[in-house]
KEVEX-590385 format. One record per atom (N, C-alpha, C): residue in one letter; atom name; x, y, z. Coordinates in steps of 0.02 Angstrom, whole numbers, always signed. Layout:
  residuo  atomo       X       Y       Z
        A     CA       X       Y       Z
...
This chain:
  residuo  atomo       X       Y       Z
        M      N   -1789   -1489   +2025
        M     CA   -1761   -1541   +2066
        M      C   -1709   -1509   +2109
        R      N   -1707   -1529   +2172
        R     CA   -1654   -1502   +2217
        R      C   -1592   -1546   +2215
        L      N   -1537   -1507   +2217
        L     CA   -1471   -1544   +2219
        L      C   -1429   -1525   +2278
        E      N   -1385   -1566   +2296
        E     CA   -1338   -1552   +2351
        E      C   -1265   -1561   +2322
        A      N   -1223   -1511   +2334
        A     CA   -1153   -1519   +2310
        A      C   -1107   -1506   +2368
        E      N   -1051   -1539   +2367
        E     CA    -998   -1529   +2413
        E      C    -933   -1517   +2371
        F      N    -898   -1468   +2394
        F     CA    -834   -1457   +2357
        F      C    -780   -1434   +2407
        T      N    -721   -1450   +2388
        T     CA    -659   -1434   +2427
        T      C    -608   -1409   +2377
        S      N    -577   -1351   +2398
        S     CA    -524   -1324   +2357
        S      C    -461   -1332   +2394
        E      N    -407   -1343   +2358
        E     CA    -339   -1354   +2387
        E      C    -293   -1304   +2356
        P      N    -239   -1286   +2387
        P     CA    -204   -1320   +2444
        P      C    -239   -1301   +2506
        F      N    -234   -1347   +2557
        F     CA    -258   -1333   +2625
        F      C    -200   -1290   +2662
        V      N    -227   -1251   +2706
        V     CA    -176   -1215   +2754
        V      C    -197   -1226   +2822
        G      N    -152   -1232   +2867
        G     CA    -169   -1244   +2937
        G      C    -182   -1184   +2976
        G      N    -227   -1184   +3017
        G     CA    -242   -1127   +3063
        G      C    -259   -1061   +3028
        G      N    -281   -1013   +3067
        G     CA    -294    -945   +3040
        G      C    -353    -942   +2991
        E      N    -353    -894   +2950
        E     CA    -401    -880   +2900
        E      C    -406    -935   +2845
        P      N    -462    -948   +2819
        P     CA    -466    -993   +2765
        P      C    -430    -963   +2705
        P      N    -400   -1005   +2659
        P     CA    -365    -977   +2604
        P      C    -409    -938   +2556
        A      N    -374    -892   +2520
        A     CA    -414    -848   +2474
        A      C    -456    -884   +2426
        H      N    -433    -945   +2400
        H     CA    -472    -982   +2354
        H      C    -535   -1007   +2386
        A      N    -535   -1027   +2446
        A     CA    -595   -1050   +2484
        A      C    -644    -993   +2497
        R      N    -618    -937   +2516
        R     CA    -658    -879   +2528
        R      C    -691    -852   +2460
        A      N    -656    -856   +2406
        A     CA    -682    -833   +2342
        A      C    -740    -879   +2321
        A      N    -732    -944   +2331
        A     CA    -786    -991   +2311
        A      C    -850    -979   +2354
        L      N    -834    -965   +2424
        L     CA    -892    -951   +2466
        L      C    -930    -890   +2446
        R      N    -894    -840   +2425
        R     CA    -930    -774   +2404
        R      C    -974    -787   +2345
        V      N    -954    -831   +2299
        V     CA    -994    -848   +2240
        V      C   -1061    -885   +2264
        V      N   -1055    -929   +2309
        V     CA   -1115    -966   +2333
        V      C   -1160    -917   +2372
        E      N   -1133    -877   +2413
        E     CA   -1175    -828   +2452
        E      C   -1208    -781   +2407
        A      N   -1175    -756   +2357
        A     CA   -1204    -706   +2309
        A      C   -1260    -737   +2268
        A      N   -1259    -803   +2261
        A     CA   -1314    -838   +2223
        A      C   -1369    -849   +2269
        G      N   -1363    -839   +2334
        G     CA   -1421    -848   +2378
        G      C   -1435    -917   +2397
        L      N   -1386    -964   +2386
        L     CA   -1400   -1036   +2398
        L      C   -1384   -1050   +2471
        T      N   -1418   -1105   +2496
        T     CA   -1406   -1127   +2562
        T      C   -1335   -1160   +2570
        C      N   -1297   -1141   +2616
        C     CA   -1227   -1163   +2613
        C      C   -1202   -1171   +2687
        E      N   -1155   -1225   +2694
        E     CA   -1118   -1233   +2753
        E      C   -1047   -1235   +2738
        F      N   -1009   -1187   +2766
        F     CA    -937   -1176   +2750
        F      C    -901   -1210   +2808
        G      N    -854   -1255   +2791
        G     CA    -812   -1287   +2843
        G      C    -742   -1287   +2828
        P      N    -700   -1308   +2873
        P     CA    -627   -1305   +2864
        P      C    -602   -1355   +2811
        L      N    -643   -1408   +2795
        L     CA    -621   -1457   +2745
        L      C    -668   -1457   +2682
        G      N    -713   -1411   +2682
        G     CA    -757   -1410   +2620
        G      C    -820   -1368   +2633
        T      N    -857   -1363   +2581
        T     CA    -920   -1324   +2579
        T      C    -977   -1366   +2551
        S      N   -1030   -1364   +2584
        S     CA   -1096   -1400   +2563
        S      C   -1143   -1348   +2540
        V      N   -1174   -1355   +2484
        V     CA   -1223   -1308   +2459
        V      C   -1285   -1345   +2431
        T      N   -1345   -1319   +2443
        T     CA   -1404   -1350   +2416
        T      C   -1445   -1299   +2380
        G      N   -1479   -1319   +2325
        G     CA   -1519   -1273   +2289
        G      C   -1554   -1307   +2232
        E      N   -1596   -1271   +2194
        E     CA   -1629   -1296   +2136
        E      C   -1577   -1311   +2083
        D      N   -1586   -1363   +2041
        D     CA   -1536   -1387   +1994
        D      C   -1513   -1333   +1950
        R      N   -1555   -1289   +1918
        R     CA   -1531   -1240   +1872
        R      C   -1485   -1186   +1903
        A      N   -1507   -1166   +1965
        A     CA   -1468   -1115   +2003
        A      C   -1404   -1146   +2025
        L      N   -1404   -1205   +2052
        L     CA   -1342   -1237   +2080
        L      C   -1298   -1253   +2026
        I      N   -1315   -1283   +1969
        I     CA   -1269   -1305   +1919
        I      C   -1234   -1240   +1889
        G      N   -1268   -1190   +1876
        G     CA   -1239   -1131   +1851
        G      C   -1190   -1098   +1900
        T      N   -1207   -1099   +1964
        T     CA   -1162   -1073   +2016
        T      C   -1100   -1112   +2022
        L      N   -1103   -1179   +2014
        L     CA   -1045   -1223   +2021
        L      C    -993   -1204   +1971
        A      N   -1014   -1186   +1911
        A     CA    -961   -1164   +1860
        A      C    -927   -1102   +1884
        D      N    -963   -1056   +1915
        D     CA    -933    -994   +1941
        D      C    -891   -1009   +1999
        V      N    -907   -1059   +2043
        V     CA    -866   -1078   +2101
        V      C    -799   -1103   +2076
        L      N    -801   -1146   +2027
        L     CA    -733   -1171   +1998
        L      C    -693   -1112   +1975
        A      N    -721   -1065   +1938
        A     CA    -685   -1012   +1910
        A      C    -655    -971   +1967
        A      N    -694    -954   +2019
        A     CA    -672    -913   +2073
        A      C    -618    -945   +2113
        A      N    -625   -1010   +2126
        A     CA    -575   -1045   +2162
        A      C    -509   -1046   +2132
        F      N    -506   -1063   +2063
        F     CA    -444   -1064   +2028
        F      C    -414    -997   +2019
        E      N    -457    -946   +2008
        E     CA    -430    -875   +2006
        E      C    -403    -856   +2074
        G      N    -431    -881   +2127
        G     CA    -409    -864   +2195
        G      C    -344    -905   +2214
        G      N    -318    -949   +2171
        G     CA    -258    -981   +2188
        G      C    -264   -1058   +2201
        A      N    -322   -1089   +2195
        A     CA    -329   -1160   +2203
        A      C    -289   -1194   +2150
        T      N    -264   -1254   +2171
        T     CA    -230   -1297   +2127
        T      C    -271   -1360   +2109
        R      N    -323   -1370   +2147
        R     CA    -368   -1424   +2138
        R      C    -438   -1407   +2172
        V      N    -488   -1427   +2138
        V     CA    -556   -1423   +2166
        V      C    -590   -1490   +2159
        T      N    -612   -1520   +2213
        T     CA    -646   -1585   +2210
        T      C    -720   -1569   +2222
        M      N    -765   -1600   +2181
        M     CA    -835   -1582   +2187
        M      C    -878   -1648   +2181
        Q      N    -930   -1654   +2219
        Q     CA    -978   -1706   +2216
        Q      C   -1048   -1673   +2216
        V      N   -1088   -1700   +2171
        V     CA   -1158   -1672   +2165
        V      C   -1207   -1731   +2162
        Q      N   -1261   -1724   +2203
        Q     CA   -1311   -1778   +2203
        Q      C   -1381   -1749   +2210
        R      N   -1433   -1784   +2197
        R     CA   -1500   -1762   +2205
        R      C   -1510   -1758   +2280
        A      N   -1544   -1705   +2303
        A     CA   -1558   -1694   +2370
        A      C   -1611   -1742   +2396
        D      N   -1652   -1774   +2355
        D     CA   -1704   -1816   +2374
        D      C   -1688   -1888   +2372
        G      N   -1625   -1905   +2366
        G     CA   -1607   -1973   +2362
        G      C   -1549   -1989   +2329
């Protein structure tokens, strides 16, 4: 089954480069080979359930290790 996830890591910073915690989370998603859209207020990722669910645990770890104080995540089935 395909899933879609959206996640945001905080704290937000204005202007310039995305914060280290956001870049760390993005690297995890890219390394997993999942389809991803990285934006200033969050990241969307789509993939097969087993790959995506395992990757999300790594995303959380990377974001917190990168300095995040909060990660908000939403996951839903891609087909409805």
